[in-house]
C-alpha positions as CSV (number, residue, x, y, z in Angstrom):
1,M,-21.4,6.4,14.0
2,E,-19.9,7.8,10.9
3,P,-18.0,4.2,9.6
4,G,-18.6,4.5,11.9
5,D,-16.8,6.4,11.2
6,H,-16.7,2.9,12.7
7,D,-14.6,2.1,14.9
8,G,-15.9,0.5,12.9
9,T,-18.7,1.2,11.7
10,P,-20.3,2.4,12.7
11,D,-18.0,4.0,10.8
12,D,-23.7,10.6,6.5
13,E,-27.1,10.5,4.7
14,T,-29.3,8.9,2.0
15,G,-28.4,11.4,-0.6
16,E,-30.6,10.9,-3.6
17,T,-30.0,14.2,-5.3
18,E,-26.2,14.5,-5.7
19,P,-24.4,14.2,-9.0
20,A,-23.6,10.6,-8.2
21,R,-27.3,9.8,-8.7
22,R,-26.8,10.9,-12.3
23,L,-24.5,8.5,-13.3
24,A,-19.6,4.1,6.3
25,L,-12.2,4.5,13.5
26,T,-9.8,6.2,15.2
27,R,-6.6,4.2,15.4
28,R,-6.4,0.6,16.4
29,S,-4.2,1.7,19.3
30,A,-7.3,3.5,20.6
31,L,-9.3,0.4,19.9
32,L,-10.0,1.5,16.4
33,G,-12.2,3.9,14.7
34,L,-15.8,3.7,13.6
35,G,-16.8,2.8,10.2
36,A,-17.2,5.0,6.9
37,V,-19.5,7.8,5.8
38,A,-20.5,10.3,3.3
39,G,-23.2,12.0,1.4
40,F,-26.5,13.8,0.7
41,A,-29.3,13.8,3.3
42,A,-32.8,12.7,2.6
43,V,-33.4,10.2,5.3
44,D,-35.9,9.9,8.1
45,V,-33.4,9.9,10.9
46,G,-35.9,9.1,13.7
47,G,-37.5,6.3,11.7
48,F,-34.2,4.5,11.0
49,A,-32.9,4.9,14.5
50,Y,-36.1,3.7,16.1
51,A,-36.3,0.8,13.7
52,G,-32.8,-0.1,14.8
53,G,-34.0,-0.3,18.4
54,W,-31.3,2.1,19.8
55,L,-33.3,5.2,20.5
56,R,-34.7,5.1,24.0
57,P,-37.5,7.6,24.2
58,G,-38.4,6.7,27.7
59,T,-35.0,7.4,29.2
60,P,-33.7,10.7,30.5
61,T,-30.8,10.8,28.0
62,P,-31.8,8.8,24.9
63,L,-29.1,7.8,22.5
64,T,-29.7,9.9,19.4
65,P,-28.0,10.7,16.2
66,A,-27.2,14.2,17.5
67,R,-25.5,12.8,20.6
68,F,-23.4,10.6,18.4
69,A,-22.3,13.5,16.2
70,D,-21.6,15.6,19.3
71,R,-19.4,12.9,20.7
72,F,-17.3,12.7,17.5
73,E,-16.8,16.5,17.8
74,Q,-15.8,16.2,21.4
75,V,-13.2,13.5,20.7
76,S,-11.6,15.0,17.5
77,G,-12.7,18.6,17.7
78,R,-15.0,20.3,15.2
79,H,-13.7,20.7,11.7
80,D,-16.2,22.6,9.6
81,G,-17.3,21.0,6.3
82,F,-15.7,17.6,7.0
83,R,-17.2,14.3,8.0
84,R,-17.3,13.7,11.7
85,N,-15.5,10.4,11.1
86,H,-13.3,9.3,8.2
87,A,-12.7,13.0,7.7
88,K,-9.5,12.5,5.6
89,G,-10.0,11.1,2.2
90,L,-9.9,11.1,-1.6
91,A,-12.7,10.7,-4.1
92,A,-12.5,8.0,-6.7
93,T,-14.1,6.9,-10.0
94,G,-14.2,3.6,-11.8
95,T,-16.4,0.7,-12.8
96,F,-17.8,-2.6,-11.6
97,A,-17.6,-5.4,-14.2
98,S,-20.1,-8.1,-13.2
99,N,-19.4,-11.6,-14.5
100,G,-23.1,-12.5,-13.9
101,A,-22.3,-15.1,-11.1
102,G,-23.9,-12.9,-8.4
103,A,-27.3,-13.1,-10.2
104,A,-27.6,-16.7,-8.8
105,I,-28.3,-15.3,-5.4
106,C,-29.4,-11.7,-6.1
107,R,-31.8,-10.2,-8.6
108,A,-30.3,-6.7,-8.3
109,A,-29.4,-5.3,-11.7
110,V,-25.8,-4.6,-10.6
111,F,-25.2,-8.3,-10.7
112,R,-26.3,-8.9,-14.2
113,A,-23.4,-9.5,-16.6
114,G,-22.0,-6.1,-17.8
115,T,-20.2,-3.0,-16.6
116,V,-21.6,-0.1,-14.5
117,P,-19.9,3.1,-13.3
118,L,-19.1,3.7,-9.7
119,L,-18.1,6.6,-7.4
120,G,-15.9,5.8,-4.4
121,R,-13.9,7.3,-1.6
122,F,-10.8,6.1,0.2
123,S,-10.5,7.3,3.7
124,L,-8.9,7.0,7.1
125,G,-10.9,6.5,10.3
126,G,-11.1,9.4,12.8
127,G,-12.4,12.9,12.8
128,L,-9.1,14.7,11.9
129,P,-9.0,15.8,8.3
130,D,-5.3,16.6,8.5
131,Q,-4.1,13.7,10.6
132,A,-0.8,12.0,9.7
133,D,-1.1,8.7,7.9
134,K,-0.2,5.7,10.1
135,P,-0.2,2.0,9.1
136,D,-2.6,1.0,11.9
137,T,-5.2,3.6,11.3
138,V,-8.4,2.1,10.0
139,R,-8.8,2.4,6.2
140,G,-12.1,2.9,4.5
141,L,-13.5,2.4,1.0
142,G,-17.0,3.6,0.2
143,L,-18.6,2.7,-3.1
144,L,-21.8,3.9,-4.9
145,L,-22.8,1.7,-7.8
146,Q,-25.8,2.4,-10.0
147,A,-27.6,0.0,-12.4
148,G,-31.1,-0.4,-13.6
149,G,-32.0,3.0,-12.2
150,Q,-31.2,1.9,-8.6
151,Q,-28.2,2.5,-6.3
152,W,-26.2,0.3,-4.1
153,R,-24.1,2.1,-1.5
154,T,-21.6,0.4,0.8
155,A,-19.0,1.6,3.3
156,M,-16.3,-0.9,4.0
157,I,-13.1,-1.0,6.2
158,N,-10.0,-3.0,6.3
159,L,-10.9,-5.0,9.4
160,P,-12.3,-8.6,9.2
161,V,-14.8,-7.9,12.0
162,F,-16.3,-4.9,13.7
163,T,-15.3,-3.9,17.2
164,D,-18.9,-3.4,18.5
165,R,-22.1,-5.5,18.4
166,T,-24.5,-2.6,19.1
167,P,-24.8,1.1,18.7
168,E,-24.8,1.5,22.5
169,G,-21.6,-0.5,22.7
170,F,-20.0,1.7,20.1
171,Y,-21.0,4.8,21.9
172,E,-19.6,3.5,25.2
173,R,-16.3,2.8,23.5
174,L,-16.2,6.2,22.0
175,L,-16.6,7.7,25.4
176,A,-13.9,5.5,26.9
177,S,-11.4,6.1,24.0
178,K,-11.3,9.9,24.3
179,P,-7.6,10.8,24.5
180,L,-6.4,12.4,27.7
181,A,-4.8,15.8,27.5
182,G,-1.5,14.7,29.1
183,T,-0.8,11.5,27.2
184,G,-2.9,11.7,24.0
185,K,-4.1,8.1,24.9
186,P,-7.4,6.9,26.4
187,D,-7.8,6.7,30.2
188,P,-6.7,3.1,30.8
189,Q,-9.1,2.6,33.7
190,K,-12.1,3.7,31.6
191,M,-11.0,1.5,28.8
192,A,-10.5,-1.5,31.0
193,A,-13.9,-1.0,32.5
194,F,-15.5,-0.8,29.1
195,L,-13.7,-4.0,28.0
196,D,-14.9,-5.8,31.2
197,R,-18.5,-5.0,30.2
198,H,-18.0,-5.9,26.5
199,P,-16.3,-9.3,26.1
200,E,-17.5,-9.3,22.4
201,T,-15.2,-6.4,21.8
202,V,-12.3,-8.2,23.4
203,A,-12.9,-11.2,21.2
204,A,-13.1,-9.0,18.1
205,M,-9.9,-7.3,18.9
206,K,-8.1,-10.6,19.1
207,I,-9.3,-11.5,15.6
208,I,-8.3,-8.0,14.3
209,K,-4.8,-8.4,15.7
210,Q,-4.3,-11.6,13.8
211,S,-4.7,-9.6,10.5
212,P,-2.0,-6.9,10.5
213,P,-2.6,-4.1,8.0
214,S,-1.1,-4.3,4.5
215,A,1.3,-1.7,3.1
216,G,-1.3,0.6,1.7
217,F,-4.7,1.1,0.2
218,A,-3.9,-0.7,-3.0
219,D,-3.3,-4.1,-1.3
220,S,-5.9,-3.8,1.4
221,T,-8.9,-6.1,1.6
222,F,-12.0,-4.2,2.5
223,Y,-14.9,-5.8,4.4
224,G,-18.6,-4.9,4.4
225,L,-18.8,-6.5,7.9
226,N,-22.6,-6.5,8.3
227,A,-25.0,-9.2,7.0
228,F,-27.7,-8.5,4.4
229,W,-30.4,-10.6,2.8
230,F,-29.9,-11.3,-0.9
231,T,-32.9,-12.5,-2.9
232,N,-32.7,-13.9,-6.4
233,S,-35.2,-13.9,-9.3
234,A,-36.8,-17.1,-8.0
235,G,-37.5,-15.6,-4.6
236,A,-34.9,-17.6,-2.7
237,T,-33.2,-15.5,0.1
238,V,-29.8,-16.1,1.7
239,P,-27.7,-14.1,4.2
240,V,-24.6,-12.5,2.7
241,R,-21.5,-10.6,3.8
242,W,-19.2,-9.1,1.1
243,S,-15.6,-8.1,0.8
244,V,-13.4,-6.8,-2.0
245,V,-10.0,-8.5,-2.4
246,P,-7.0,-6.7,-4.1
247,Q,-5.6,-8.0,-7.4
248,N,-2.8,-5.4,-7.6
249,A,0.9,-6.1,-7.7
250,V,2.6,-4.2,-4.9
251,G,5.9,-4.0,-3.2
252,P,7.1,-6.1,-0.2
253,G,4.3,-7.1,2.2
254,G,3.8,-5.7,5.6
255,P,3.7,-2.1,6.8
256,Q,6.3,0.1,5.2
257,P,8.1,2.9,7.1
258,P,6.2,6.3,6.8
259,R,7.6,8.5,4.1
260,G,5.6,11.6,4.8
261,K,2.5,12.9,6.5
262,D,0.2,11.7,3.7
263,Y,2.2,8.7,2.5
264,L,-0.7,6.3,2.3
265,F,-2.7,8.6,0.0
266,D,0.4,9.7,-1.9
267,D,1.2,6.1,-2.7
268,L,-2.3,5.5,-3.9
269,I,-2.2,8.6,-6.1
270,R,1.2,7.5,-7.7
271,A,0.0,3.9,-8.2
272,L,-3.1,5.1,-10.1
273,A,-0.9,7.4,-12.2
274,Q,0.6,4.1,-13.5
275,G,-2.7,2.4,-14.3
276,P,-6.0,1.3,-12.8
277,L,-6.3,-0.7,-9.6
278,K,-8.5,-3.8,-9.3
279,W,-10.4,-5.7,-6.6
280,R,-12.6,-8.8,-6.8
281,L,-16.0,-8.6,-5.2
282,L,-16.7,-11.7,-3.1
283,L,-20.2,-12.5,-1.8
284,T,-20.0,-14.9,1.2
285,I,-23.1,-16.9,1.8
286,G,-24.1,-17.7,5.4
287,E,-25.6,-20.9,6.6
288,P,-28.2,-21.6,9.4
289,G,-26.7,-20.7,12.7
290,D,-24.3,-18.0,11.3
291,P,-24.9,-14.7,13.1
292,T,-26.6,-12.0,11.0
293,N,-27.0,-9.6,13.9
294,D,-23.4,-9.5,15.3
295,A,-20.6,-8.0,13.2
296,T,-18.1,-8.8,15.9
297,R,-18.4,-12.5,15.1
298,P,-16.9,-13.9,11.9
299,W,-18.5,-16.6,9.8
300,P,-16.6,-19.9,9.3
301,Q,-13.9,-19.7,6.6
302,S,-15.5,-22.7,5.0
303,R,-18.5,-20.7,3.9
304,R,-19.1,-20.6,0.1
305,S,-18.1,-17.4,-1.7
306,I,-19.1,-16.2,-5.1
307,D,-16.7,-14.1,-7.2
308,A,-19.2,-11.6,-8.6
309,G,-16.8,-9.5,-10.7
310,T,-14.1,-6.9,-10.7
311,I,-14.1,-3.4,-9.1
312,T,-11.7,-1.1,-11.0
313,I,-10.6,2.2,-9.7
314,A,-9.3,4.3,-12.6
315,A,-8.6,7.6,-10.8
316,V,-8.7,9.5,-7.6
317,Q,-9.6,13.2,-7.2
318,T,-9.0,15.8,-4.5
319,E,-12.3,16.2,-2.7
320,Q,-14.5,19.0,-3.9
321,A,-18.1,19.8,-4.7
322,G,-19.6,17.3,-7.1
323,N,-17.5,14.3,-6.4
324,A,-17.5,11.8,-3.6
325,R,-17.1,14.6,-1.1
326,D,-20.9,15.0,-1.3
327,I,-21.9,11.4,-1.3
328,N,-23.4,9.7,1.7
329,F,-22.4,6.0,1.7
330,D,-25.5,5.2,3.6
331,P,-25.6,1.4,4.1
332,L,-29.4,1.3,3.7
333,V,-29.4,2.7,0.2
334,L,-30.0,-0.7,-1.4
335,P,-31.3,-1.9,-4.7
336,D,-34.2,-4.4,-5.1
337,G,-32.8,-7.8,-4.2
338,I,-30.7,-6.6,-1.2
339,A,-32.3,-6.0,2.2
340,A,-31.1,-5.2,5.7
341,S,-30.9,-8.1,8.2
342,D,-31.5,-7.9,11.9
343,D,-28.0,-6.4,12.5
344,P,-28.6,-3.2,14.6
345,L,-25.6,-1.3,13.2
346,P,-26.7,-0.3,9.7
347,P,-29.9,1.5,10.8
348,A,-27.9,3.4,13.4
349,R,-25.2,4.3,10.9
350,S,-27.8,5.5,8.4
351,A,-29.3,7.8,11.0
352,V,-26.0,9.2,12.3
353,Y,-24.6,9.7,8.8
354,A,-27.7,11.8,8.1
355,R,-27.1,14.0,11.1
356,S,-23.4,14.4,10.3
357,F,-24.2,15.4,6.8
358,T,-26.8,18.0,7.6
359,R,-24.2,19.6,9.8
360,R,-21.3,19.7,7.4
361,A,-23.5,20.7,4.5
362,E,-24.2,24.0,6.2
363,E,-20.6,24.7,7.1
364,P,-17.8,26.3,5.2
365,K,-15.5,23.9,3.5
366,S,-11.7,24.0,4.0
367,P,-9.3,22.6,1.4
368,S,-8.7,18.9,1.4
369,E,-5.5,17.8,3.1
370,V,-4.7,15.5,0.2
371,N,-4.2,17.2,-3.2
372,V,-3.7,15.0,-6.2
373,A,-2.2,17.6,-8.5
374,Q,0.5,18.5,-5.9
375,V,1.5,14.9,-5.4
376,L,1.9,14.4,-9.2
377,A,3.6,17.7,-9.8
């Protein structure tokens, strides 16, 4: 699920050798897109997938990373060299300035007071690298932060909950959401049948519709969606979900009329030409009874959140070799102090990202749809 490309999430690989080491949805009208992805492969695909419980070796047609990648190609076509989901994007560079507050619940070096570099990627859900920007297309933000010789990678989207609880559910929705040749929209009967079988997706969509998209990337809140375990220096462990909340002054709220095919990315490029953009990293702490294995269900708004510091994006770059084009925002690349929970989606995402990356790494690379220099010319 490339994040899942995600439709969510769900929605490429571990990637421990790319330059970053040296320093995760189709449209909502089609019931969203998967989750975010990227990167360099060095992951045991079978191990992660089996650990997630979604490979079915004893069945005639087991759900495998290869089948997921094939399905993305069947829905969006094959586009050599691009991610199978969240294909359209821009690389980014910046910093994370930790205020030290996160260290109360997590011993990872990234939460010690201080500033560390980051690589990132802004993207749109779906497998079309040249799709036209639309306000309701899922937006993604992938981040790679490095501190203390360890990396933390996360792929977030601008939806408050995920549309699917399990990899199997995501795959079923992907099948049901394939556009018909005559209308360009999913088969309504197949989609209705899917929703009848998955009331959790219906409930998630109601929540998502209550949070209309903002005008652009700069004023989007991005959510990690899945729960992880955070452990502090004293050995205390708590469940955590995180989000990044914009701190940027933007124009009038609400979706703006499209001004060109790439208007969301063009606006981001022009905004950064005027100065850095900032988001606050919030760590929300779960309490007993809060689901850690179901990304379709939100935690109560009353849960305590810690403002852990400021994410600053200083610049974006046209995707090319050596920047975030080659980073896999694998959700299981975690530093000491952060561990996966019982949520079945991250292991599946990790495995599918790896399969996607190994394919695109061997393919010729076409020019990026979004070119920073052309926008600023």
